[in-house]
C-alpha positions in Angstrom: 95.3 106.4 100.9 93.4 103.2 101.0 94.1 101.1 104.1 95.8 97.7 104.3 92.4 95.9 104.7 91.1 97.3 101.4 90.9 95.1 98.3 91.0 96.4 94.8 87.6 96.7 92.9 88.2 96.0 89.3 86.2 97.9 86.6 84.2 94.7 85.8 83.1 94.5 89.5 82.4 98.2 89.5 80.2 97.8 86.4 78.4 94.8 87.8 77.5 96.7 90.9 76.3 99.7 89.0 74.3 97.5 86.6 72.5 96.2 89.7 71.7 99.7 90.8 70.3 100.5 87.3 68.1 97.4 87.6 66.9 98.4 91.0 66.5 102.1 90.6 65.6 102.6 87.0 68.6 104.9 86.6 70.4 105.2 83.3 74.1 105.8 82.5 75.0 109.4 81.7 78.7 109.9 81.8 82.0 108.0 82.4 85.6 109.1 82.3 89.0 109.0 83.9 91.2 111.5 85.6 94.8 111.7 86.6 96.0 109.7 83.6 93.5 106.9 84.2 94.4 106.5 87.8 90.9 107.5 88.9 87.7 106.7 87.1 84.1 107.9 87.5 80.6 107.1 86.2 77.4 109.0 86.6 73.9 107.6 86.3 70.8 109.7 86.2 67.9 108.6 88.5 64.5 108.3 86.9 62.9 110.7 89.3 63.9 114.3 90.1 63.5 116.3 93.4 61.4 119.4 93.5 62.6 122.4 95.4 60.5 125.4 96.1 57.2 125.1 94.3 58.3 124.0 90.9 62.1 123.8 90.5 63.0 120.2 89.4 66.5 119.1 90.4 67.9 116.0 88.7 69.6 113.4 90.9 72.5 111.2 90.0 74.3 108.2 91.4 78.0 108.9 90.9 80.6 106.2 91.4 84.4 106.7 91.8 87.3 104.3 91.9 91.1 104.5 91.7 93.6 102.2 90.2 96.6 103.4 92.2 95.4 102.6 95.7 94.8 106.3 96.6 91.1 105.9 97.3 88.4 103.3 97.9 85.5 102.5 95.5 82.8 105.1 96.5 79.2 105.9 95.4 77.3 109.1 96.2 73.8 110.4 95.4 74.1 113.9 94.2 72.5 116.7 92.1 75.8 117.1 90.2 76.4 115.4 86.9 80.1 114.4 87.1 82.1 115.2 83.9 85.4 116.7 85.1 87.6 116.9 88.3 85.8 120.0 89.5 82.3 118.4 89.1 83.7 115.3 90.9 84.6 117.5 93.8 81.2 119.3 93.7 79.4 115.9 93.7 81.2 114.8 96.8 80.6 118.1 98.5 76.9 118.3 97.6 76.1 114.6 97.9 73.7 113.6 100.6 74.3 109.9 100.8 77.5 108.2 100.2 79.3 104.9 100.7 83.0 104.2 100.6 86.2 105.8 101.6 87.7 109.3 101.1 89.1 110.4 97.8 92.6 112.0 97.6 92.7 115.4 99.1 89.5 114.8 101.1 89.3 114.6 104.9 87.1 112.0 106.5 
């Protein structure tokens, strides 16, 4: 649950922040959606550069952002190799992400 010191981040503020990330990083919007009857929303942006593993395996990187409208979690962003589209890819993005900002999502331990 979000703590008493948290303030709600509205979708417009969410979008303004992400538009700033697009301007700074060159990322472009890939996916957006809602889960749990609209109580949780997500958006994924693909970064303009990929990461190479091994000698030639390119891995795309994404900035994924999550927010809830029921107070169950804080606004959060993560850099991840997972393109979020569903609840299971949301969990994978959080698990495999290497840099994040924000509070835990429901069912996640901090």
